[in-house]
Short mmCIF file of the C-alpha atoms (twelve columns), coordinates in Angstrom:
data_MODEL
# 
_entry.id   MODEL 
# 
loop_
_atom_site.group_PDB 
_atom_site.id 
_atom_site.type_symbol 
_atom_site.label_atom_id 
_atom_site.label_alt_id 
_atom_site.label_comp_id 
_atom_site.label_asym_id 
_atom_site.label_seq_id 
_atom_site.Cartn_x 
_atom_site.Cartn_y 
_atom_site.Cartn_z 
_atom_site.pdbx_PDB_model_num 
ATOM 1   C CA . UNK A 1   -3.704  -97.321  -3.610 1 
ATOM 2   C CA . UNK A 2   -6.017  -94.449  -1.758 1 
ATOM 3   C CA . UNK A 3   -5.593  -90.865  -1.947 1 
ATOM 4   C CA . UNK A 4   -6.169  -88.213  0.062  1 
ATOM 5   C CA . UNK A 5   -7.789  -84.452  -0.155 1 
ATOM 6   C CA . UNK A 6   -8.378  -82.455  1.722  1 
ATOM 7   C CA . UNK A 7   -10.705 -79.016  0.723  1 
ATOM 8   C CA . UNK A 8   -12.075 -75.757  2.169  1 
ATOM 9   C CA . UNK A 9   -9.974  -73.745  4.893  1 
ATOM 10  C CA . UNK A 10  -8.814  -69.979  3.942  1 
ATOM 11  C CA . UNK A 11  -8.519  -67.224  6.489  1 
ATOM 12  C CA . UNK A 12  -11.987 -66.828  8.537  1 
ATOM 13  C CA . UNK A 13  -11.867 -63.765  11.181 1 
ATOM 14  C CA . UNK A 14  -12.869 -65.253  14.473 1 
ATOM 15  C CA . UNK A 15  -15.747 -66.416  15.621 1 
ATOM 16  C CA . UNK A 16  -17.140 -67.794  12.394 1 
ATOM 17  C CA . UNK A 17  -17.413 -70.945  10.815 1 
ATOM 18  C CA . UNK A 18  -15.099 -72.784  8.646  1 
ATOM 19  C CA . UNK A 19  -16.344 -76.855  6.644  1 
ATOM 20  C CA . UNK A 20  -13.509 -78.829  5.737  1 
ATOM 21  C CA . UNK A 21  -14.209 -81.286  3.590  1 
ATOM 22  C CA . UNK A 22  -12.074 -84.999  2.535  1 
ATOM 23  C CA . UNK A 23  -12.526 -87.231  -0.013 1 
ATOM 24  C CA . UNK A 24  -10.820 -90.694  -0.396 1 
ATOM 25  C CA . UNK A 25  -9.985  -92.444  -3.206 1 
ATOM 26  C CA . UNK A 26  -8.546  -95.258  -4.574 1 
ATOM 27  C CA . UNK A 27  -9.301  -98.987  -2.656 1 
ATOM 28  C CA . UNK A 28  -11.791 -97.289  -0.640 1 
ATOM 29  C CA . UNK A 29  -13.640 -100.821 0.364  1 
ATOM 30  C CA . UNK A 30  -10.752 -102.096 2.417  1 
ATOM 31  C CA . UNK A 31  -10.622 -98.206  4.597  1 
ATOM 32  C CA . UNK A 32  -12.930 -98.401  8.128  1 
ATOM 33  C CA . UNK A 33  -12.629 -95.057  9.655  1 
ATOM 34  C CA . UNK A 34  -10.621 -91.158  8.552  1 
ATOM 35  C CA . UNK A 35  -9.565  -88.460  11.000 1 
ATOM 36  C CA . UNK A 36  -8.110  -85.634  10.773 1 
ATOM 37  C CA . UNK A 37  -5.150  -83.663  12.691 1 
ATOM 38  C CA . UNK A 38  -3.576  -80.423  12.726 1 
ATOM 39  C CA . UNK A 39  -0.723  -79.384  12.717 1 
ATOM 40  C CA . UNK A 40  0.659   -75.065  14.007 1 
ATOM 41  C CA . UNK A 41  3.790   -73.572  13.209 1 
ATOM 42  C CA . UNK A 42  6.495   -74.618  15.511 1 
ATOM 43  C CA . UNK A 43  4.508   -77.652  16.981 1 
ATOM 44  C CA . UNK A 44  3.365   -81.514  16.019 1 
ATOM 45  C CA . UNK A 45  0.635   -82.167  14.895 1 
ATOM 46  C CA . UNK A 46  -2.015  -83.037  17.216 1 
ATOM 47  C CA . UNK A 47  -5.645  -85.711  16.943 1 
ATOM 48  C CA . UNK A 48  -8.968  -83.794  16.164 1 
ATOM 49  C CA . UNK A 49  -11.508 -86.166  15.380 1 
ATOM 50  C CA . UNK A 50  -12.600 -89.608  14.401 1 
ATOM 51  C CA . UNK A 51  -15.605 -91.462  12.161 1 
ATOM 52  C CA . UNK A 52  -15.714 -95.474  11.855 1 
ATOM 53  C CA . UNK A 53  -17.299 -96.675  9.463  1 
ATOM 54  C CA . UNK A 54  -20.220 -97.396  11.792 1 
ATOM 55  C CA . UNK A 55  -20.894 -93.884  12.079 1 
ATOM 56  C CA . UNK A 56  -19.399 -93.924  15.167 1 
ATOM 57  C CA . UNK A 57  -17.574 -90.533  16.512 1 
ATOM 58  C CA . UNK A 58  -14.889 -88.858  18.881 1 
ATOM 59  C CA . UNK A 59  -13.711 -85.199  18.847 1 
ATOM 60  C CA . UNK A 60  -10.780 -83.612  20.811 1 
ATOM 61  C CA . UNK A 61  -11.481 -82.540  24.225 1 
ATOM 62  C CA . UNK A 62  -9.641  -79.252  23.159 1 
ATOM 63  C CA . UNK A 63  -12.581 -78.594  20.347 1 
ATOM 64  C CA . UNK A 64  -15.330 -80.981  20.666 1 
ATOM 65  C CA . UNK A 65  -17.686 -78.155  22.353 1 
ATOM 66  C CA . UNK A 66  -16.741 -76.655  19.075 1 
ATOM 67  C CA . UNK A 67  -15.515 -79.116  16.316 1 
ATOM 68  C CA . UNK A 68  -18.247 -81.951  14.949 1 
ATOM 69  C CA . UNK A 69  -17.503 -84.774  12.163 1 
ATOM 70  C CA . UNK A 70  -19.996 -86.197  9.762  1 
ATOM 71  C CA . UNK A 71  -19.366 -88.919  6.816  1 
ATOM 72  C CA . UNK A 72  -21.331 -88.813  3.856  1 
ATOM 73  C CA . UNK A 73  -21.553 -92.968  3.083  1 
ATOM 74  C CA . UNK A 74  -21.921 -92.651  -0.884 1 
ATOM 75  C CA . UNK A 75  -18.952 -90.436  -1.708 1 
ATOM 76  C CA . UNK A 76  -16.235 -91.421  0.525  1 
ATOM 77  C CA . UNK A 77  -15.849 -88.344  2.057  1 
ATOM 78  C CA . UNK A 78  -16.075 -86.660  5.470  1 
ATOM 79  C CA . UNK A 79  -16.999 -83.185  6.653  1 
ATOM 80  C CA . UNK A 80  -15.787 -80.684  10.124 1 
ATOM 81  C CA . UNK A 81  -17.779 -78.154  10.662 1 
ATOM 82  C CA . UNK A 82  -15.936 -75.580  12.887 1 
ATOM 83  C CA . UNK A 83  -18.003 -73.793  15.000 1 
ATOM 84  C CA . UNK A 84  -16.714 -70.498  17.147 1 
ATOM 85  C CA . UNK A 85  -12.601 -70.158  15.472 1 
ATOM 86  C CA . UNK A 86  -10.240 -68.807  17.616 1 
ATOM 87  C CA . UNK A 87  -6.895  -68.192  16.650 1 
ATOM 88  C CA . UNK A 88  -5.313  -70.774  18.259 1 
ATOM 89  C CA . UNK A 89  -7.258  -73.208  16.088 1 
ATOM 90  C CA . UNK A 90  -5.087  -71.619  13.034 1 
ATOM 91  C CA . UNK A 91  -3.198  -74.734  12.074 1 
ATOM 92  C CA . UNK A 92  -2.375  -77.332  8.598  1 
ATOM 93  C CA . UNK A 93  -5.706  -79.459  9.003  1 
ATOM 94  C CA . UNK A 94  -4.715  -83.004  7.783  1 
ATOM 95  C CA . UNK A 95  -7.380  -85.898  6.780  1 
ATOM 96  C CA . UNK A 96  -6.360  -89.770  7.126  1 
ATOM 97  C CA . UNK A 97  -7.847  -93.042  5.906  1 
ATOM 98  C CA . UNK A 98  -7.064  -95.685  7.762  1 
ATOM 99  C CA . UNK A 99  -6.845  -99.378  6.586  1 
ATOM 100 C CA . UNK A 100 -8.098  -102.024 7.224  1 
ATOM 101 C CA . UNK A 101 -3.863  -104.467 7.992  1 
ATOM 102 C CA . UNK A 102 -2.558  -100.838 10.065 1 
ATOM 103 C CA . UNK A 103 -2.342  -98.969  7.034  1 
ATOM 104 C CA . UNK A 104 -3.032  -94.439  6.725  1 
ATOM 105 C CA . UNK A 105 -2.724  -92.472  3.961  1 
ATOM 106 C CA . UNK A 106 -2.660  -88.310  4.099  1 
ATOM 107 C CA . UNK A 107 -3.797  -85.529  2.515  1 
ATOM 108 C CA . UNK A 108 -1.292  -83.275  2.082  1 
ATOM 109 C CA . UNK A 109 -3.280  -80.994  4.104  1 
ATOM 110 C CA . UNK A 110 -4.949  -77.582  4.440  1 
ATOM 111 C CA . UNK A 111 -4.496  -74.752  5.534  1 
ATOM 112 C CA . UNK A 112 -6.799  -72.711  7.711  1 
ATOM 113 C CA . UNK A 113 -6.357  -69.169  9.647  1 
ATOM 114 C CA . UNK A 114 -8.308  -67.374  12.049 1 
ATOM 115 C CA . UNK A 115 -7.432  -63.669  12.420 1 
ATOM 116 C CA . UNK A 116 -8.544  -61.713  15.849 1 
# 
């Protein structure tokens, strides 16, 4: 089994920055990628970014000029650096871990609120 936990959320003023962290624990040797998603109130969950264990990464076009994803290989931890935050970035941010064989494990989500 794999557990995923997010941290680093909170409230920030528009234009500010936040860095979210996500740590995977358990059978992490079977992972090949981890991702960030977000879900705003009343909307569907949207993809934000993904990083593979090869260290290649992709970020959604809507945020790629402001957000970046990185990984600490020694700690099975990924980060989402969010800069120049906007009120429309307000959402619950979810982390997921991708396992060989097709399983995807989700964290409980963490709130990010950007005030105008």
